BALOBA-1460 file (C-alpha; in Angstrom, 3 decimals):
// residues 287
<rec num="1" residu="m" x="0.553" y="-12.103" z="28.090"/>
<rec num="2" residu="r" x="-2.186" y="-9.661" z="27.157"/>
<rec num="3" residu="y" x="-2.591" y="-6.335" z="28.934"/>
<rec num="4" residu="e" x="-5.728" y="-4.301" z="28.288"/>
<rec num="5" residu="y" x="-7.182" y="-0.947" z="29.244"/>
<rec num="6" residu="h" x="-10.750" y="-0.066" z="28.330"/>
<rec num="7" residu="d" x="-12.580" y="3.147" z="29.129"/>
<rec num="8" residu="p" x="-16.332" y="2.409" z="29.043"/>
<rec num="9" residu="a" x="-17.192" y="6.113" z="28.867"/>
<rec num="10" residu="s" x="-15.241" y="6.903" z="25.688"/>
<rec num="11" residu="g" x="-14.779" y="3.433" z="24.225"/>
<rec num="12" residu="g" x="-11.018" y="4.004" z="24.266"/>
<rec num="13" residu="q" x="-8.865" y="0.882" z="24.241"/>
<rec num="14" residu="l" x="-5.152" y="0.241" z="24.588"/>
<rec num="15" residu="l" x="-3.768" y="-3.300" z="24.316"/>
<rec num="16" residu="m" x="-0.246" y="-4.568" z="24.829"/>
<rec num="17" residu="t" x="0.658" y="-8.164" z="23.977"/>
<rec num="18" residu="t" x="3.899" y="-9.885" z="24.973"/>
<rec num="19" residu="d" x="5.152" y="-13.477" z="24.806"/>
<rec num="20" residu="e" x="2.052" y="-14.691" z="22.923"/>
<rec num="21" residu="p" x="2.808" y="-17.454" z="20.374"/>
<rec num="22" residu="d" x="-0.623" y="-17.345" z="18.691"/>
<rec num="23" residu="f" x="-1.120" y="-13.630" z="17.988"/>
<rec num="24" residu="a" x="-2.699" y="-12.686" z="14.648"/>
<rec num="25" residu="r" x="-4.986" y="-9.842" z="13.606"/>
<rec num="26" residu="y" x="-7.426" y="-10.061" z="10.716"/>
<rec num="27" residu="f" x="-9.052" y="-6.740" z="9.920"/>
<rec num="28" residu="f" x="-12.046" y="-8.034" z="7.983"/>
<rec num="29" residu="k" x="-12.914" y="-10.505" z="10.728"/>
<rec num="30" residu="e" x="-12.682" y="-7.834" z="13.433"/>
<rec num="31" residu="r" x="-13.900" y="-4.648" z="11.791"/>
<rec num="32" residu="n" x="-15.308" y="-3.422" z="15.090"/>
<rec num="33" residu="k" x="-11.718" y="-3.272" z="16.395"/>
<rec num="34" residu="l" x="-10.070" y="-0.450" z="14.468"/>
<rec num="35" residu="f" x="-6.619" y="-0.368" z="16.044"/>
<rec num="36" residu="n" x="-3.391" y="1.239" z="14.944"/>
<rec num="37" residu="a" x="-0.544" y="-1.083" z="15.888"/>
<rec num="38" residu="l" x="3.138" y="-0.844" z="16.767"/>
<rec num="39" residu="v" x="5.099" y="-4.090" z="16.593"/>
<rec num="40" residu="w" x="8.537" y="-4.507" z="18.180"/>
<rec num="41" residu="n" x="10.415" y="-7.655" z="17.220"/>
<rec num="42" residu="r" x="12.684" y="-8.239" z="20.231"/>
<rec num="43" residu="g" x="14.045" y="-11.553" z="18.978"/>
<rec num="44" residu="e" x="15.979" y="-12.697" z="15.936"/>
<rec num="45" residu="a" x="14.962" y="-11.645" z="12.424"/>
<rec num="46" residu="q" x="11.587" y="-13.053" z="11.388"/>
<rec num="47" residu="s" x="8.854" y="-12.591" z="8.797"/>
<rec num="48" residu="l" x="5.837" y="-10.319" z="9.193"/>
<rec num="49" residu="t" x="2.902" y="-10.930" z="6.868"/>
<rec num="50" residu="i" x="0.833" y="-7.812" z="6.181"/>
<rec num="51" residu="d" x="-2.275" y="-8.409" z="4.075"/>
<rec num="52" residu="e" x="-0.666" y="-11.588" z="2.698"/>
<rec num="53" residu="l" x="2.538" y="-9.764" z="1.699"/>
<rec num="54" residu="c" x="5.606" y="-11.032" z="3.533"/>
<rec num="55" residu="f" x="8.225" y="-8.635" z="4.933"/>
<rec num="56" residu="e" x="11.448" y="-9.321" z="6.777"/>
<rec num="57" residu="v" x="11.638" y="-7.840" z="10.275"/>
<rec num="58" residu="p" x="15.247" y="-7.519" z="11.472"/>
<rec num="59" residu="a" x="16.127" y="-8.261" z="15.077"/>
<rec num="60" residu="n" x="15.122" y="-5.423" z="17.415"/>
<rec num="61" residu="a" x="13.151" y="-3.429" z="14.852"/>
<rec num="62" residu="f" x="9.716" y="-1.806" z="14.889"/>
<rec num="63" residu="f" x="6.884" y="-1.822" z="12.371"/>
<rec num="64" residu="a" x="3.962" y="0.637" z="12.368"/>
<rec num="65" residu="l" x="0.611" y="-0.571" z="10.999"/>
<rec num="66" residu="n" x="-2.565" y="1.429" z="10.542"/>
<rec num="67" residu="v" x="-6.125" y="0.472" z="11.416"/>
<rec num="68" residu="s" x="-6.896" y="-1.433" z="8.227"/>
<rec num="69" residu="h" x="-3.929" y="-3.808" z="8.222"/>
<rec num="70" residu="s" x="-4.273" y="-7.517" z="8.850"/>
<rec num="71" residu="f" x="-1.026" y="-9.058" z="10.027"/>
<rec num="72" residu="r" x="0.660" y="-12.024" z="11.652"/>
<rec num="73" residu="l" x="4.201" y="-12.803" z="12.800"/>
<rec num="74" residu="e" x="6.329" y="-15.861" z="12.232"/>
<rec num="75" residu="r" x="7.159" y="-15.888" z="15.971"/>
<rec num="76" residu="s" x="4.792" y="-13.568" z="17.789"/>
<rec num="77" residu="e" x="6.154" y="-14.758" z="21.144"/>
<rec num="78" residu="d" x="9.279" y="-12.698" z="20.387"/>
<rec num="79" residu="a" x="7.322" y="-9.484" z="19.887"/>
<rec num="80" residu="v" x="5.720" y="-6.720" z="21.889"/>
<rec num="81" residu="i" x="2.581" y="-5.429" z="20.166"/>
<rec num="82" residu="w" x="0.724" y="-2.260" z="21.115"/>
<rec num="83" residu="q" x="-2.757" y="-1.636" z="19.678"/>
<rec num="84" residu="f" x="-4.899" y="1.437" z="20.274"/>
<rec num="85" residu="n" x="-8.078" y="2.848" z="18.806"/>
<rec num="86" residu="r" x="-9.026" y="6.382" z="17.833"/>
<rec num="87" residu="e" x="-11.070" y="6.824" z="20.995"/>
<rec num="88" residu="f" x="-7.996" y="6.195" z="23.154"/>
<rec num="89" residu="y" x="-5.544" y="8.243" z="21.111"/>
<rec num="90" residu="c" x="-6.302" y="9.968" z="17.817"/>
<rec num="91" residu="i" x="-3.121" y="10.414" z="15.793"/>
<rec num="92" residu="v" x="-4.780" y="13.104" z="13.666"/>
<rec num="93" residu="t" x="-6.059" y="15.182" z="16.588"/>
<rec num="94" residu="h" x="-2.707" y="14.930" z="18.386"/>
<rec num="95" residu="d" x="-0.596" y="15.309" z="15.255"/>
<rec num="96" residu="a" x="0.968" y="18.679" z="16.065"/>
<rec num="97" residu="e" x="1.253" y="17.749" z="19.730"/>
<rec num="98" residu="v" x="3.616" y="14.840" z="19.049"/>
<rec num="99" residu="s" x="5.232" y="16.333" z="15.945"/>
<rec num="100" residu="c" x="3.762" y="14.471" z="12.992"/>
<rec num="101" residu="s" x="2.705" y="11.238" z="14.692"/>
<rec num="102" residu="g" x="0.802" y="10.455" z="11.508"/>
<rec num="103" residu="l" x="4.192" y="10.068" z="9.861"/>
<rec num="104" residu="l" x="4.530" y="6.667" z="11.555"/>
<rec num="105" residu="f" x="1.313" y="5.266" z="10.122"/>
<rec num="106" residu="y" x="0.825" y="7.204" z="6.883"/>
<rec num="107" residu="g" x="4.202" y="8.659" z="5.934"/>
<rec num="108" residu="w" x="6.649" y="5.841" z="6.587"/>
<rec num="109" residu="r" x="7.278" y="3.592" z="3.595"/>
<rec num="110" residu="e" x="5.258" y="0.369" z="3.715"/>
<rec num="111" residu="g" x="7.239" y="-2.689" z="4.648"/>
<rec num="112" residu="e" x="10.234" y="-0.732" z="5.927"/>
<rec num="113" residu="p" x="11.313" y="-1.387" z="9.520"/>
<rec num="114" residu="i" x="12.353" y="1.210" z="12.069"/>
<rec num="115" residu="f" x="15.829" y="0.331" z="13.283"/>
<rec num="116" residu="l" x="17.092" y="0.629" z="16.867"/>
<rec num="117" residu="d" x="20.614" y="0.960" z="18.213"/>
<rec num="118" residu="e" x="21.755" y="-0.424" z="21.564"/>
<rec num="119" residu="k" x="20.746" y="2.726" z="23.416"/>
<rec num="120" residu="d" x="17.265" y="2.635" z="21.830"/>
<rec num="121" residu="i" x="16.850" y="-1.048" z="22.742"/>
<rec num="122" residu="r" x="17.530" y="-0.320" z="26.400"/>
<rec num="123" residu="s" x="15.244" y="2.718" z="26.375"/>
<rec num="124" residu="f" x="12.306" y="0.914" z="24.769"/>
<rec num="125" residu="g" x="12.859" y="-2.072" z="27.064"/>
<rec num="126" residu="l" x="12.487" y="0.170" z="30.102"/>
<rec num="127" residu="l" x="9.376" y="1.726" z="28.587"/>
<rec num="128" residu="v" x="7.790" y="-1.737" z="28.187"/>
<rec num="129" residu="e" x="8.337" y="-2.391" z="31.899"/>
<rec num="130" residu="v" x="6.699" y="0.942" z="32.814"/>
<rec num="131" residu="f" x="3.729" y="0.036" z="30.593"/>
<rec num="132" residu="k" x="3.377" y="-3.306" z="32.414"/>
<rec num="133" residu="e" x="3.453" y="-1.570" z="35.788"/>
<rec num="134" residu="e" x="0.867" y="1.004" z="34.765"/>
<rec num="135" residu="f" x="-1.516" y="-1.619" z="33.366"/>
<rec num="136" residu="q" x="-1.692" y="-3.007" z="36.919"/>
<rec num="137" residu="n" x="-2.740" y="0.321" z="38.457"/>
<rec num="138" residu="r" x="-6.528" y="0.455" z="38.610"/>
<rec num="139" residu="d" x="-7.246" y="4.037" z="39.590"/>
<rec num="140" residu="n" x="-8.962" y="7.059" z="38.074"/>
<rec num="141" residu="i" x="-5.821" y="8.368" z="36.373"/>
<rec num="142" residu="q" x="-4.700" y="5.069" z="34.823"/>
<rec num="143" residu="g" x="-6.056" y="5.981" z="31.388"/>
<rec num="144" residu="e" x="-4.234" y="9.303" z="31.313"/>
<rec num="145" residu="m" x="-0.982" y="7.710" z="32.494"/>
<rec num="146" residu="l" x="-1.199" y="5.077" z="29.756"/>
<rec num="147" residu="r" x="-1.943" y="7.783" z="27.190"/>
<rec num="148" residu="v" x="1.200" y="9.647" z="28.286"/>
<rec num="149" residu="l" x="3.244" y="6.456" z="27.892"/>
<rec num="150" residu="l" x="1.782" y="5.776" z="24.446"/>
<rec num="151" residu="k" x="2.538" y="9.354" z="23.434"/>
<rec num="152" residu="r" x="6.131" y="8.863" z="24.579"/>
<rec num="153" residu="l" x="6.379" y="5.667" z="22.529"/>
<rec num="154" residu="i" x="5.040" y="7.431" z="19.427"/>
<rec num="155" residu="i" x="7.338" y="10.438" z="19.861"/>
<rec num="156" residu="k" x="10.420" y="8.249" z="20.275"/>
<rec num="157" residu="l" x="9.563" y="6.248" z="17.142"/>
<rec num="158" residu="t" x="8.709" y="9.392" z="15.165"/>
<rec num="159" residu="r" x="12.140" y="10.813" z="15.991"/>
<rec num="160" residu="l" x="13.763" y="7.628" z="14.692"/>
<rec num="161" residu="v" x="11.657" y="7.724" z="11.530"/>
<rec num="162" residu="k" x="12.672" y="11.310" z="10.847"/>
<rec num="163" residu="t" x="16.358" y="10.365" z="11.053"/>
<rec num="164" residu="q" x="15.833" y="7.349" z="8.778"/>
<rec num="165" residu="a" x="13.312" y="8.795" z="6.290"/>
<rec num="166" residu="h" x="15.759" y="10.389" z="3.873"/>
<rec num="167" residu="a" x="16.316" y="13.251" z="6.312"/>
<rec num="168" residu="d" x="19.228" y="14.318" z="4.161"/>
<rec num="169" residu="i" x="16.966" y="14.503" z="1.092"/>
<rec num="170" residu="l" x="13.600" y="15.771" z="2.328"/>
<rec num="171" residu="s" x="12.879" y="18.709" z="4.605"/>
<rec num="172" residu="v" x="10.433" y="18.436" z="7.506"/>
<rec num="173" residu="n" x="7.814" y="20.250" z="5.419"/>
<rec num="174" residu="e" x="8.310" y="17.856" z="2.522"/>
<rec num="175" residu="l" x="7.942" y="14.844" z="4.828"/>
<rec num="176" residu="d" x="4.771" y="16.411" z="6.173"/>
<rec num="177" residu="t" x="3.438" y="16.743" z="2.610"/>
<rec num="178" residu="v" x="4.109" y="13.052" z="1.971"/>
<rec num="179" residu="r" x="2.304" y="12.173" z="5.191"/>
<rec num="180" residu="q" x="-0.633" y="14.432" z="4.360"/>
<rec num="181" residu="f" x="-0.991" y="12.925" z="0.883"/>
<rec num="182" residu="n" x="-0.934" y="9.367" z="2.257"/>
<rec num="183" residu="m" x="-3.513" y="10.198" z="4.916"/>
<rec num="184" residu="l" x="-5.790" y="11.762" z="2.304"/>
<rec num="185" residu="v" x="-5.445" y="8.667" z="0.111"/>
<rec num="186" residu="e" x="-6.309" y="6.459" z="3.089"/>
<rec num="187" residu="n" x="-9.437" y="8.509" z="3.753"/>
<rec num="188" residu="h" x="-10.629" y="9.005" z="0.159"/>
<rec num="189" residu="y" x="-9.263" y="6.208" z="-2.081"/>
<rec num="190" residu="k" x="-12.717" y="4.689" z="-2.543"/>
<rec num="191" residu="r" x="-13.975" y="7.942" z="-4.036"/>
<rec num="192" residu="l" x="-10.987" y="9.834" z="-5.461"/>
<rec num="193" residu="h" x="-8.759" y="8.016" z="-7.967"/>
<rec num="194" residu="q" x="-6.816" y="10.849" z="-9.626"/>
<rec num="195" residu="v" x="-3.726" y="12.733" z="-8.430"/>
<rec num="196" residu="q" x="-5.314" y="16.023" z="-9.479"/>
<rec num="197" residu="e" x="-8.135" y="15.497" z="-6.984"/>
<rec num="198" residu="y" x="-5.682" y="15.104" z="-4.099"/>
<rec num="199" residu="a" x="-3.544" y="17.988" z="-5.334"/>
<rec num="200" residu="n" x="-6.639" y="20.197" z="-5.199"/>
<rec num="201" residu="l" x="-7.304" y="19.195" z="-1.586"/>
<rec num="202" residu="m" x="-3.705" y="20.056" z="-0.700"/>
<rec num="203" residu="f" x="-3.580" y="23.293" z="-2.732"/>
<rec num="204" residu="k" x="-0.617" y="21.969" z="-4.673"/>
<rec num="205" residu="s" x="-0.021" y="21.038" z="-8.286"/>
<rec num="206" residu="p" x="0.229" y="17.397" z="-9.429"/>
<rec num="207" residu="k" x="3.718" y="18.196" z="-10.711"/>
<rec num="208" residu="t" x="4.823" y="19.340" z="-7.245"/>
<rec num="209" residu="l" x="3.607" y="16.052" z="-5.754"/>
<rec num="210" residu="s" x="5.248" y="14.008" z="-8.504"/>
<rec num="211" residu="n" x="8.593" y="15.759" z="-8.013"/>
<rec num="212" residu="l" x="8.417" y="15.237" z="-4.254"/>
<rec num="213" residu="f" x="7.637" y="11.523" z="-4.524"/>
<rec num="214" residu="a" x="10.440" y="11.105" z="-7.047"/>
<rec num="215" residu="k" x="12.807" y="12.211" z="-4.277"/>
<rec num="216" residu="y" x="11.122" y="10.175" z="-1.544"/>
<rec num="217" residu="s" x="10.299" y="6.761" z="-3.011"/>
<rec num="218" residu="e" x="10.148" y="4.648" z="-6.129"/>
<rec num="219" residu="k" x="6.373" y="5.141" z="-6.342"/>
<rec num="220" residu="t" x="4.580" y="7.988" z="-8.078"/>
<rec num="221" residu="p" x="1.519" y="9.584" z="-6.417"/>
<rec num="222" residu="l" x="-0.708" y="7.736" z="-8.904"/>
<rec num="223" residu="q" x="0.929" y="4.432" z="-7.969"/>
<rec num="224" residu="v" x="0.259" y="5.161" z="-4.290"/>
<rec num="225" residu="i" x="-3.439" y="5.650" z="-5.079"/>
<rec num="226" residu="s" x="-3.633" y="2.610" z="-7.358"/>
<rec num="227" residu="d" x="-1.767" y="0.409" z="-4.872"/>
<rec num="228" residu="r" x="-4.182" y="1.390" z="-2.077"/>
<rec num="229" residu="i" x="-7.226" y="0.576" z="-4.230"/>
<rec num="230" residu="f" x="-5.625" y="-2.698" z="-5.335"/>
<rec num="231" residu="l" x="-4.756" y="-3.642" z="-1.764"/>
<rec num="232" residu="e" x="-8.340" y="-3.110" z="-0.638"/>
<rec num="233" residu="s" x="-9.688" y="-5.098" z="-3.561"/>
<rec num="234" residu="k" x="-7.404" y="-8.018" z="-2.633"/>
<rec num="235" residu="r" x="-8.458" y="-7.794" z="1.003"/>
<rec num="236" residu="l" x="-12.121" y="-7.924" z="0.052"/>
<rec num="237" residu="l" x="-11.510" y="-10.896" z="-2.217"/>
<rec num="238" residu="l" x="-9.402" y="-12.606" z="0.464"/>
<rec num="239" residu="y" x="-11.515" y="-12.030" z="3.537"/>
<rec num="240" residu="t" x="-15.104" y="-11.611" z="2.310"/>
<rec num="241" residu="d" x="-17.530" y="-13.395" z="0.005"/>
<rec num="242" residu="k" x="-18.452" y="-10.248" z="-1.925"/>
<rec num="243" residu="p" x="-18.607" y="-10.682" z="-5.728"/>
<rec num="244" residu="a" x="-16.181" y="-8.709" z="-7.892"/>
<rec num="245" residu="g" x="-18.892" y="-6.381" z="-9.191"/>
<rec num="246" residu="e" x="-19.905" y="-5.356" z="-5.676"/>
<rec num="247" residu="i" x="-16.269" y="-4.847" z="-4.683"/>
<rec num="248" residu="g" x="-15.675" y="-2.667" z="-7.731"/>
<rec num="249" residu="y" x="-18.702" y="-0.524" z="-6.905"/>
<rec num="250" residu="e" x="-17.552" y="-0.178" z="-3.290"/>
<rec num="251" residu="l" x="-14.157" y="1.016" z="-4.517"/>
<rec num="252" residu="g" x="-15.580" y="3.716" z="-6.754"/>
<rec num="253" residu="f" x="-15.730" y="2.002" z="-10.156"/>
<rec num="254" residu="g" x="-18.907" y="2.838" z="-12.017"/>
<rec num="255" residu="e" x="-18.873" y="-0.395" z="-14.009"/>
<rec num="256" residu="a" x="-17.705" y="-3.902" z="-13.181"/>
<rec num="257" residu="a" x="-15.710" y="-4.028" z="-16.429"/>
<rec num="258" residu="h" x="-13.663" y="-0.984" z="-15.374"/>
<rec num="259" residu="f" x="-12.785" y="-2.629" z="-12.080"/>
<rec num="260" residu="s" x="-11.926" y="-5.913" z="-13.800"/>
<rec num="261" residu="r" x="-9.544" y="-4.123" z="-16.197"/>
<rec num="262" residu="f" x="-7.921" y="-2.236" z="-13.322"/>
<rec num="263" residu="f" x="-7.456" y="-5.421" z="-11.277"/>
<rec num="264" residu="k" x="-6.031" y="-7.385" z="-14.205"/>
<rec num="265" residu="k" x="-3.568" y="-4.581" z="-14.945"/>
<rec num="266" residu="m" x="-2.392" y="-4.651" z="-11.315"/>
<rec num="267" residu="a" x="-2.446" y="-8.400" z="-10.661"/>
<rec num="268" residu="g" x="-1.945" y="-9.918" z="-14.096"/>
<rec num="269" residu="e" x="-5.174" y="-11.859" z="-13.695"/>
<rec num="270" residu="s" x="-8.869" y="-11.077" z="-13.345"/>
<rec num="271" residu="p" x="-10.631" y="-10.934" z="-9.941"/>
<rec num="272" residu="s" x="-12.306" y="-14.297" z="-10.630"/>
<rec num="273" residu="e" x="-8.971" y="-15.897" z="-11.579"/>
<rec num="274" residu="f" x="-7.385" y="-14.429" z="-8.450"/>
<rec num="275" residu="k" x="-10.205" y="-15.847" z="-6.316"/>
<rec num="276" residu="r" x="-9.867" y="-19.296" z="-7.907"/>
<rec num="277" residu="s" x="-6.116" y="-19.264" z="-7.282"/>
<rec num="278" residu="l" x="-6.722" y="-18.469" z="-3.628"/>
<rec num="279" residu="e" x="-9.238" y="-21.279" z="-3.250"/>
<rec num="280" residu="a" x="-6.841" y="-23.727" z="-4.916"/>
<rec num="281" residu="e" x="-4.038" y="-22.671" z="-2.542"/>
<rec num="282" residu="k" x="-6.315" y="-23.142" z="0.474"/>
<rec num="283" residu="k" x="-7.303" y="-26.661" z="-0.657"/>
<rec num="284" residu="q" x="-3.682" y="-27.560" z="-1.268"/>
<rec num="285" residu="g" x="-2.736" y="-26.291" z="2.186"/>
<rec num="286" residu="q" x="-5.452" y="-28.411" z="3.808"/>
<rec num="287" residu="q" x="-4.247" y="-31.626" z="2.159"/>
């Protein structure tokens, strides 16, 4: 079932989907719908495909996805999916209010689920029922009530993330630095490709960022930047008909040859070879 709230005045939208076997979201086909998403797998373990990368979602676990992710579930009928746009609830504007809500979407490690215990499962289950009830109330405070519920959902998940995100290794300030770096990369990866450029924006040294990421994940800051550029290049090749040269220019490469070298280093094949492989896979799947 699909629940929806839309505020015509602000353009704010909140969607909640439950028990839907055919749910899928494709960013490049729906670019006018820029939604952050929270996915709760309430059934047995299943696969979640994010931008054509497959992740395992354990039973009763959450995933947080930002506005640019395309995704689909192996069994979407077992999931509850919340989607909201910036106009309904801006995670940047409300960041301090909900204690680093951006951590969910830009600080949490990609592909890593948020685990729930039995108490959490009951608590989130009750919250789903309150959401359903509030979606039925058509009055002048419905939007604010739904915003309060969404804020509660985000706070509860952020608390879980903080306990699971190497809390014994990183301080709250260090986690906030990771989140800030990832948000800056998300906003500027098409223009800024060097760690030094982000370090300047954060008033930190590249070495400080490198040391922090060495504690937090297996990726270096430069790998985070390169992976984001590579992901976008694959998305554009997957979901649009843009030629490689145009994609490279859009992603901040002055020359097509520079983009081609970057892509081949990341993928092991050129953009044209990658595109041909995709087309061959599609034909094979249609046979």
